[in-house]
MMTF fields as JSON, N, C-alpha, C and O atoms, coordinates in Angstrom:
{
  "mmtfVersion": "1.0.0",
  "mmtfProducer": "UNKNOWN",
  "numBonds": 387,
  "numAtoms": 388,
  "numGroups": 97,
  "numChains": 1,
  "numModels": 1,
  "chainsPerModel": [1],
  "groupsPerChain": [97],
  "chainIdList": ["A"],
  "bondAtomList": [4, 2, 8, 6, 12, 10, 16, 14, 20, 18, 24, 22, 28, 26, 32, 30, 36, 34, 40, 38, 44, 42, 48, 46, 52, 50, 56, 54, 60, 58, 64, 62, 68, 66, 72, 70, 76, 74, 80, 78, 84, 82, 88, 86, 92, 90, 96, 94, 100, 98, 104, 102, 108, 106, 112, 110, 116, 114, 120, 118, 124, 122, 128, 126, 132, 130, 136, 134, 140, 138, 144, 142, 148, 146, 152, 150, 156, 154, 160, 158, 164, 162, 168, 166, 172, 170, 176, 174, 180, 178, 184, 182, 188, 186, 192, 190, 196, 194, 200, 198, 204, 202, 208, 206, 212, 210, 216, 214, 220, 218, 224, 222, 228, 226, 232, 230, 236, 234, 240, 238, 244, 242, 248, 246, 252, 250, 256, 254, 260, 258, 264, 262, 268, 266, 272, 270, 276, 274, 280, 278, 284, 282, 288, 286, 292, 290, 296, 294, 300, 298, 304, 302, 308, 306, 312, 310, 316, 314, 320, 318, 324, 322, 328, 326, 332, 330, 336, 334, 340, 338, 344, 342, 348, 346, 352, 350, 356, 354, 360, 358, 364, 362, 368, 366, 372, 370, 376, 374, 380, 378, 384, 382],
  "bondOrderList": [1, 1, 1, 1, 1, 1, 1, 1, 1, 1, 1, 1, 1, 1, 1, 1, 1, 1, 1, 1, 1, 1, 1, 1, 1, 1, 1, 1, 1, 1, 1, 1, 1, 1, 1, 1, 1, 1, 1, 1, 1, 1, 1, 1, 1, 1, 1, 1, 1, 1, 1, 1, 1, 1, 1, 1, 1, 1, 1, 1, 1, 1, 1, 1, 1, 1, 1, 1, 1, 1, 1, 1, 1, 1, 1, 1, 1, 1, 1, 1, 1, 1, 1, 1, 1, 1, 1, 1, 1, 1, 1, 1, 1, 1, 1, 1],
  "groupList": [{"groupName": "MET", "atomNameList": ["N", "CA", "C", "O"], "elementList": ["N", "C", "C", "O"], "formalChargeList": [0, 0, 0, 0], "bondAtomList": [1, 0, 2, 1, 3, 2], "bondOrderList": [1, 1, 2], "singleLetterCode": "M", "chemCompType": "L-PEPTIDE LINKING"}, {"groupName": "THR", "atomNameList": ["N", "CA", "C", "O"], "elementList": ["N", "C", "C", "O"], "formalChargeList": [0, 0, 0, 0], "bondAtomList": [1, 0, 2, 1, 3, 2], "bondOrderList": [1, 1, 2], "singleLetterCode": "T", "chemCompType": "L-PEPTIDE LINKING"}, {"groupName": "ASN", "atomNameList": ["N", "CA", "C", "O"], "elementList": ["N", "C", "C", "O"], "formalChargeList": [0, 0, 0, 0], "bondAtomList": [1, 0, 2, 1, 3, 2], "bondOrderList": [1, 1, 2], "singleLetterCode": "N", "chemCompType": "L-PEPTIDE LINKING"}, {"groupName": "TYR", "atomNameList": ["N", "CA", "C", "O"], "elementList": ["N", "C", "C", "O"], "formalChargeList": [0, 0, 0, 0], "bondAtomList": [1, 0, 2, 1, 3, 2], "bondOrderList": [1, 1, 2], "singleLetterCode": "Y", "chemCompType": "L-PEPTIDE LINKING"}, {"groupName": "GLU", "atomNameList": ["N", "CA", "C", "O"], "elementList": ["N", "C", "C", "O"], "formalChargeList": [0, 0, 0, 0], "bondAtomList": [1, 0, 2, 1, 3, 2], "bondOrderList": [1, 1, 2], "singleLetterCode": "E", "chemCompType": "L-PEPTIDE LINKING"}, {"groupName": "PRO", "atomNameList": ["N", "CA", "C", "O"], "elementList": ["N", "C", "C", "O"], "formalChargeList": [0, 0, 0, 0], "bondAtomList": [1, 0, 2, 1, 3, 2], "bondOrderList": [1, 1, 2], "singleLetterCode": "P", "chemCompType": "L-PEPTIDE LINKING"}, {"groupName": "LEU", "atomNameList": ["N", "CA", "C", "O"], "elementList": ["N", "C", "C", "O"], "formalChargeList": [0, 0, 0, 0], "bondAtomList": [1, 0, 2, 1, 3, 2], "bondOrderList": [1, 1, 2], "singleLetterCode": "L", "chemCompType": "L-PEPTIDE LINKING"}, {"groupName": "ILE", "atomNameList": ["N", "CA", "C", "O"], "elementList": ["N", "C", "C", "O"], "formalChargeList": [0, 0, 0, 0], "bondAtomList": [1, 0, 2, 1, 3, 2], "bondOrderList": [1, 1, 2], "singleLetterCode": "I", "chemCompType": "L-PEPTIDE LINKING"}, {"groupName": "ALA", "atomNameList": ["N", "CA", "C", "O"], "elementList": ["N", "C", "C", "O"], "formalChargeList": [0, 0, 0, 0], "bondAtomList": [1, 0, 2, 1, 3, 2], "bondOrderList": [1, 1, 2], "singleLetterCode": "A", "chemCompType": "L-PEPTIDE LINKING"}, {"groupName": "VAL", "atomNameList": ["N", "CA", "C", "O"], "elementList": ["N", "C", "C", "O"], "formalChargeList": [0, 0, 0, 0], "bondAtomList": [1, 0, 2, 1, 3, 2], "bondOrderList": [1, 1, 2], "singleLetterCode": "V", "chemCompType": "L-PEPTIDE LINKING"}, {"groupName": "ARG", "atomNameList": ["N", "CA", "C", "O"], "elementList": ["N", "C", "C", "O"], "formalChargeList": [0, 0, 0, 0], "bondAtomList": [1, 0, 2, 1, 3, 2], "bondOrderList": [1, 1, 2], "singleLetterCode": "R", "chemCompType": "L-PEPTIDE LINKING"}, {"groupName": "GLY", "atomNameList": ["N", "CA", "C", "O"], "elementList": ["N", "C", "C", "O"], "formalChargeList": [0, 0, 0, 0], "bondAtomList": [1, 0, 2, 1, 3, 2], "bondOrderList": [1, 1, 2], "singleLetterCode": "G", "chemCompType": "PEPTIDE LINKING"}, {"groupName": "GLN", "atomNameList": ["N", "CA", "C", "O"], "elementList": ["N", "C", "C", "O"], "formalChargeList": [0, 0, 0, 0], "bondAtomList": [1, 0, 2, 1, 3, 2], "bondOrderList": [1, 1, 2], "singleLetterCode": "Q", "chemCompType": "L-PEPTIDE LINKING"}, {"groupName": "HIS", "atomNameList": ["N", "CA", "C", "O"], "elementList": ["N", "C", "C", "O"], "formalChargeList": [0, 0, 0, 0], "bondAtomList": [1, 0, 2, 1, 3, 2], "bondOrderList": [1, 1, 2], "singleLetterCode": "H", "chemCompType": "L-PEPTIDE LINKING"}, {"groupName": "SER", "atomNameList": ["N", "CA", "C", "O"], "elementList": ["N", "C", "C", "O"], "formalChargeList": [0, 0, 0, 0], "bondAtomList": [1, 0, 2, 1, 3, 2], "bondOrderList": [1, 1, 2], "singleLetterCode": "S", "chemCompType": "L-PEPTIDE LINKING"}, {"groupName": "ASP", "atomNameList": ["N", "CA", "C", "O"], "elementList": ["N", "C", "C", "O"], "formalChargeList": [0, 0, 0, 0], "bondAtomList": [1, 0, 2, 1, 3, 2], "bondOrderList": [1, 1, 2], "singleLetterCode": "D", "chemCompType": "L-PEPTIDE LINKING"}, {"groupName": "PHE", "atomNameList": ["N", "CA", "C", "O"], "elementList": ["N", "C", "C", "O"], "formalChargeList": [0, 0, 0, 0], "bondAtomList": [1, 0, 2, 1, 3, 2], "bondOrderList": [1, 1, 2], "singleLetterCode": "F", "chemCompType": "L-PEPTIDE LINKING"}, {"groupName": "CYS", "atomNameList": ["N", "CA", "C", "O"], "elementList": ["N", "C", "C", "O"], "formalChargeList": [0, 0, 0, 0], "bondAtomList": [1, 0, 2, 1, 3, 2], "bondOrderList": [1, 1, 2], "singleLetterCode": "C", "chemCompType": "L-PEPTIDE LINKING"}],
  "groupTypeList": [0, 1, 2, 1, 3, 4, 5, 6, 3, 7, 8, 9, 10, 11, 6, 8, 1, 11, 8, 2, 1, 7, 12, 8, 10, 6, 13, 14, 8, 3, 6, 8, 7, 13, 1, 6, 1, 15, 16, 5, 1, 5, 4, 6, 10, 15, 12, 16, 1, 14, 7, 8, 8, 8, 6, 1, 17, 9, 4, 11, 14, 8, 6, 8, 1, 9, 10, 0, 6, 1, 15, 4, 4, 8, 1, 12, 9, 8, 12, 15, 7, 16, 15, 6, 16, 7, 15, 9, 8, 10, 6, 13, 0, 10, 4, 5, 1],
  "groupIdList": [1, 2, 3, 4, 5, 6, 7, 8, 9, 10, 11, 12, 13, 14, 15, 16, 17, 18, 19, 20, 21, 22, 23, 24, 25, 26, 27, 28, 29, 30, 31, 32, 33, 34, 35, 36, 37, 38, 39, 40, 41, 42, 43, 44, 45, 46, 47, 48, 49, 50, 51, 52, 53, 54, 55, 56, 57, 58, 59, 60, 61, 62, 63, 64, 65, 66, 67, 68, 69, 70, 71, 72, 73, 74, 75, 76, 77, 78, 79, 80, 81, 82, 83, 84, 85, 86, 87, 88, 89, 90, 91, 92, 93, 94, 95, 96, 97],
  "secStructList": [7, 2, 2, 2, 2, 2, 2, 2, 2, 2, 2, 2, 2, 2, 2, 2, 2, 7, 7, 1, 7, 2, 2, 2, 2, 2, 2, 2, 2, 2, 2, 2, 2, 6, 6, 7, 7, 7, 7, 1, 1, 2, 2, 2, 2, 2, 2, 2, 2, 2, 2, 2, 2, 2, 6, 1, 6, 6, 6, 6, 7, 2, 2, 2, 2, 2, 2, 2, 7, 7, 2, 2, 2, 2, 2, 2, 2, 2, 2, 2, 2, 2, 2, 2, 2, 2, 2, 2, 2, 2, 2, 2, 2, 2, 1, 7, 7],
  "xCoordList": [99.51, 99.132, 99.789, 99.87, 100.257, 100.947, 102.135, 102.481, 102.752, 103.899, 103.502, 104.365, 102.237, 101.733, 101.168, 101.414, 100.418, 99.754, 100.745, 100.592, 101.745, 102.653, 103.443, 103.492, 104.061, 104.748, 103.802, 104.168, 102.596, 101.63, 101.221, 101.044, 101.071, 100.766, 101.879, 101.609, 103.111, 104.263, 104.267, 104.514, 103.994, 103.974, 102.89, 103.142, 101.695, 100.572, 100.797, 100.493, 101.317, 101.597, 102.597, 102.424, 103.645, 104.63, 104.044, 104.375, 103.174, 102.518, 101.669, 101.615, 101.009, 100.095, 100.796, 100.324, 101.912, 102.511, 103.877, 104.404, 104.455, 105.783, 105.8, 104.801, 106.962, 107.102, 107.676, 107.729, 108.092, 108.698, 107.644, 106.444, 108.104, 107.195, 106.443, 106.875, 105.337, 104.585, 105.453, 105.334, 106.31, 107.182, 108.17, 108.389, 108.761, 109.703, 108.989, 109.52, 107.795, 107.022, 106.612, 106.588, 106.291, 105.92, 107.106, 106.94, 108.287, 109.484, 109.736, 110.041, 109.61, 109.783, 108.743, 109.052, 107.517, 106.456, 106.799, 106.621, 107.284, 107.66, 108.767, 108.726, 109.747, 110.825, 110.304, 110.869, 109.236, 108.653, 107.906, 107.765, 107.429, 106.56, 107.101, 106.509, 108.193, 108.6, 108.942, 108.943, 109.228, 109.575, 108.392, 108.566, 107.205, 106.036, 105.757, 105.828, 105.441, 105.081, 103.892, 103.283, 103.558, 102.537, 101.191, 100.838, 100.444, 99.133, 98.056, 98.179, 96.995, 95.971, 95.079, 94.425, 95.045, 94.215, 94.966, 95.824, 94.647, 95.245, 94.907, 95.719, 93.719, 93.317, 94.209, 94.593, 94.531, 95.41, 96.825, 97.495, 97.273, 98.581, 98.588, 99.576, 97.49, 97.38, 97.406, 98.044, 96.705, 96.742, 98.18, 98.633, 98.886, 100.268, 101.15, 101.982, 100.967, 101.764, 101.558, 102.507, 100.333, 100.028, 100.724, 101.262, 100.715, 101.395, 102.896, 103.523, 103.465, 104.905, 105.29, 106.323, 104.469, 104.747, 104.688, 105.51, 103.716, 103.585, 104.767, 105.116, 105.382, 106.494, 107.871, 108.883, 107.919, 109.219, 109.24, 110.016, 108.395, 108.272, 109.373, 109.533, 110.128, 111.242, 112.531, 112.959, 113.14, 114.416, 114.354, 115.391, 113.154, 113.015, 113.353, 113.606, 113.363, 113.799, 112.677, 112.087, 112.393, 111.383, 111.832, 111.024, 113.09, 113.575, 113.453, 112.976, 113.88, 113.772, 112.309, 111.967, 111.454, 110.039, 109.379, 108.702, 109.564, 108.864, 109.342, 108.584, 110.572, 111.07, 110.351, 110.28, 109.822, 109.133, 107.629, 106.968, 107.087, 105.651, 105.243, 105.926, 104.13, 103.536, 102.927, 102.788, 102.567, 101.904, 100.617, 100.308, 99.88, 98.619, 98.854, 98.14, 99.849, 100.165, 100.634, 100.217, 101.5, 102.001, 100.87, 100.83, 99.96, 98.818, 97.945, 97.432, 97.774, 96.973, 97.623, 96.929, 98.931, 99.61, 99.537, 99.358, 99.674, 99.526, 98.13, 97.978, 97.123, 95.75, 95.634, 94.942, 96.311, 96.288, 96.919, 96.424, 97.999, 98.636, 97.689, 97.554, 97.036, 96.075, 94.933, 94.53, 94.411, 93.322, 93.759, 93.0, 94.977, 95.501, 95.604, 95.231, 96.102, 96.201, 94.827, 94.688, 93.823, 92.473, 91.965, 91.391, 92.17, 91.722, 92.441, 91.817, 93.742, 94.513, 94.098, 93.975, 93.878, 93.503, 92.163, 91.991, 91.232, 89.917, 90.088, 89.468, 90.925, 91.168, 91.974, 91.731, 92.91, 93.755, 92.897, 93.142, 91.908, 91.056, 90.149, 89.655, 89.931, 89.102, 89.892, 89.305, 91.225, 92.056, 91.868, 91.772, 91.816, 91.748, 93.059, 94.129, 92.973, 94.179, 94.822, 95.844],
  "yCoordList": [129.393, 129.65, 130.916, 131.106, 131.783, 132.996, 132.638, 133.381, 131.505, 131.064, 130.742, 130.701, 130.516, 130.272, 131.546, 131.842, 132.291, 133.5, 134.552, 135.072, 134.866, 135.964, 135.725, 136.628, 134.565, 134.347, 134.38, 134.875, 133.857, 133.917, 135.361, 135.739, 136.162, 137.58, 138.265, 139.024, 138.002, 138.587, 138.148, 138.958, 136.874, 136.344, 137.026, 137.449, 137.128, 137.716, 139.204, 139.722, 139.882, 141.315, 141.543, 142.451, 140.715, 140.83, 140.518, 141.168, 139.522, 139.196, 140.36, 140.641, 141.033, 142.114, 143.432, 144.206, 143.696, 145.033, 145.055, 146.133, 143.91, 143.869, 144.458, 144.44, 144.98, 145.635, 144.698, 145.062, 143.531, 142.595, 141.816, 142.027, 140.924, 140.054, 139.15, 138.963, 138.599, 137.675, 136.479, 135.963, 136.038, 134.909, 135.263, 134.462, 136.449, 136.875, 137.065, 136.692, 137.64, 137.816, 136.473, 136.297, 135.531, 134.2, 133.5, 132.825, 133.653, 133.071, 133.666, 132.938, 134.982, 135.63, 135.141, 134.922, 134.973, 134.472, 133.063, 132.742, 132.237, 130.877, 130.897, 130.131, 131.768, 131.862, 132.27, 131.879, 133.05, 133.476, 132.347, 132.369, 131.366, 130.341, 128.916, 128.014, 128.692, 127.302, 126.49, 125.261, 127.129, 126.385, 126.162, 125.616, 126.569, 126.408, 124.94, 124.086, 124.669, 123.309, 123.283, 122.232, 124.416, 124.491, 124.898, 126.077, 123.924, 124.205, 123.706, 122.617, 124.498, 124.134, 122.967, 122.362, 122.646, 121.523, 120.738, 121.292, 119.474, 118.687, 119.231, 119.128, 119.807, 120.354, 121.535, 121.667, 122.378, 123.516, 123.035, 123.592, 122.007, 121.427, 120.865, 121.002, 120.235, 119.694, 120.802, 120.658, 121.918, 123.058, 123.537, 123.78, 123.667, 124.132, 123.144, 123.546, 121.872, 120.847, 120.903, 120.729, 121.142, 121.263, 122.481, 122.402, 123.596, 124.806, 124.562, 124.905, 123.972, 123.704, 122.769, 122.961, 121.769, 120.844, 121.562, 121.311, 122.453, 123.202, 124.131, 124.437, 124.579, 125.529, 124.883, 125.58, 123.57, 122.888, 121.697, 120.762, 121.724, 120.562, 120.487, 119.444, 121.55, 121.532, 121.404, 122.348, 120.252, 119.984, 120.201, 120.404, 120.164, 120.391, 121.805, 122.053, 122.726, 124.093, 125.09, 125.092, 125.936, 126.971, 127.961, 128.388, 128.327, 129.293, 128.737, 129.427, 127.501, 126.883, 126.74, 126.927, 126.411, 126.227, 127.534, 127.592, 128.595, 129.85, 130.429, 131.115, 130.165, 130.643, 129.974, 130.538, 128.788, 128.046, 128.342, 127.985, 128.985, 129.238, 130.375, 131.395, 130.187, 131.292, 132.266, 131.944, 133.447, 134.407, 133.821, 134.023, 133.111, 132.523, 131.453, 131.403, 130.605, 129.564, 130.188, 129.768, 131.19, 131.866, 132.554, 132.528, 133.163, 133.828, 132.823, 133.125, 131.642, 130.607, 130.175, 130.019, 129.979, 129.589, 130.731, 130.492, 131.963, 133.119, 133.129, 133.418, 132.82, 132.741, 131.641, 131.804, 130.522, 129.426, 129.857, 129.499, 130.617, 131.133, 132.095, 132.046, 132.968, 133.895, 133.139, 133.484, 132.115, 131.321, 130.664, 130.639, 130.134, 129.53, 130.585, 130.328, 131.759, 132.841, 133.184, 133.335, 133.307, 133.64, 132.572, 132.9, 131.313, 130.228, 130.27, 130.086, 130.51, 130.61, 131.856, 131.807, 132.977, 134.226, 134.076, 134.598, 133.379, 133.157, 132.455, 132.832, 131.442, 130.717, 131.583, 131.561, 132.324, 133.205, 134.235, 134.532, 134.77, 135.808, 135.229, 135.972, 133.934, 133.292, 132.955, 132.662, 132.996, 132.657, 133.678, 134.875, 133.213, 134.178, 134.949, 134.407, 136.189, 137.018, 136.912, 137.552],
  "zCoordList": [116.283, 114.907, 114.382, 113.169, 115.267, 114.829, 113.948, 113.03, 114.23, 113.435, 112.004, 111.127, 111.746, 110.401, 109.79, 108.62, 110.576, 110.089, 109.596, 108.491, 110.392, 110.049, 108.763, 107.927, 108.558, 107.28, 106.077, 105.012, 106.246, 105.148, 104.859, 103.701, 105.908, 105.72, 104.932, 104.001, 105.302, 104.599, 103.136, 102.243, 102.894, 101.528, 100.69, 99.561, 101.247, 100.516, 100.29, 99.216, 101.276, 101.115, 99.986, 99.173, 99.937, 98.867, 97.498, 96.506, 97.454, 96.181, 95.695, 94.497, 96.624, 96.251, 95.952, 95.12, 96.617, 96.513, 95.847, 95.569, 95.588, 94.987, 93.588, 92.869, 93.222, 91.914, 90.845, 89.67, 91.234, 90.287, 89.505, 89.679, 88.651, 87.908, 88.881, 90.018, 88.441, 89.277, 89.656, 90.767, 88.767, 89.074, 90.193, 91.101, 90.129, 91.17, 92.505, 93.551, 92.474, 93.709, 94.292, 95.51, 93.419, 93.868, 94.526, 95.542, 93.961, 94.56, 95.943, 96.888, 96.061, 97.366, 98.37, 99.542, 97.902, 98.777, 99.259, 100.435, 98.36, 98.74, 99.793, 100.756, 99.612, 100.598, 101.972, 102.993, 102.001, 103.271, 103.983, 105.205, 103.225, 103.834, 103.768, 104.362, 103.074, 102.806, 104.052, 103.991, 105.161, 106.372, 107.304, 108.393, 106.905, 107.769, 108.064, 107.18, 109.316, 109.718, 110.668, 110.868, 111.249, 112.298, 111.719, 111.721, 111.226, 110.66, 111.612, 112.173, 111.798, 112.773, 112.36, 113.208, 111.071, 110.622, 109.541, 108.854, 109.396, 108.319, 106.929, 106.009, 106.775, 105.479, 105.085, 103.923, 106.043, 105.752, 105.438, 104.568, 106.143, 105.837, 104.424, 103.703, 104.028, 102.671, 101.622, 100.58, 101.899, 100.98, 100.805, 99.687, 101.915, 101.861, 101.101, 100.287, 101.364, 100.695, 99.187, 98.424, 98.758, 97.334, 96.724, 95.619, 97.437, 96.968, 96.869, 95.867, 97.909, 97.911, 96.765, 96.124, 96.512, 95.409, 94.068, 93.186, 93.916, 92.657, 92.428, 91.288, 93.522, 93.4, 93.422, 93.361, 93.506, 93.509, 92.566, 92.762, 91.548, 90.666, 89.612, 88.978, 89.407, 88.455, 89.244, 89.908, 89.171, 89.837, 91.343, 91.974, 91.935, 93.367, 93.791, 94.97, 92.859, 93.117, 92.839, 91.759, 93.825, 93.61, 92.548, 91.723, 92.552, 91.569, 90.154, 89.253, 89.958, 88.635, 88.224, 87.056, 89.178, 88.872, 88.473, 87.446, 89.272, 88.947, 87.627, 86.941, 87.266, 85.974, 84.811, 83.719, 85.033, 83.981, 83.927, 82.952, 84.956, 85.008, 84.085, 83.992, 83.412, 82.655, 83.656, 84.836, 83.189, 84.071, 84.637, 85.812, 83.829, 84.273, 85.341, 86.343, 85.125, 86.118, 87.43, 88.509, 87.328, 88.522, 89.271, 90.501, 88.541, 89.16, 89.902, 90.98, 89.339, 90.011, 91.322, 92.327, 91.332, 92.572, 93.584, 94.778, 93.113, 94.008, 94.622, 95.809, 93.833, 94.349, 95.397, 96.401, 95.162, 96.134, 97.458, 98.527, 97.392, 98.61, 99.316, 100.539, 98.56, 99.145, 99.818, 100.929, 99.154, 99.727, 101.037, 102.006, 101.065, 102.288, 103.386, 104.53, 103.045, 104.015, 104.593, 105.807, 103.744, 104.212, 105.176, 106.214, 104.846, 105.722, 107.074, 108.119, 107.048, 108.296, 109.069, 110.293, 108.373, 109.036, 109.757, 110.858, 109.155, 109.801, 111.139, 112.134, 111.156, 112.407, 113.384, 114.591, 112.86, 113.694, 114.431, 115.6, 113.753, 114.35, 115.441, 116.289, 115.428, 116.449, 117.706, 118.748, 117.617, 118.774, 119.884, 119.617, 121.125, 122.225, 122.335, 122.062, 122.725, 122.845, 124.181, 124.427]
}
């Protein structure tokens, strides 16, 4: 699960601390997580699939999509990424060391 937790952590940290627009931070977050495949539950995989679909709905491109998002839409997708991170982090913290 570390392969899922760490990229999501990087994505969320960038969303929270980045100096760029929400759209630019969202694009960077997507680049950090777009290759994820190792999800501990089908529900978490579904959450991720929904986020990925929302970020690639314009010409199949995250960059083209985030450029079209309003601040409110981008903020909602950022919240979805944060929610996914929290769900993964809860499971990650339960893993034996």
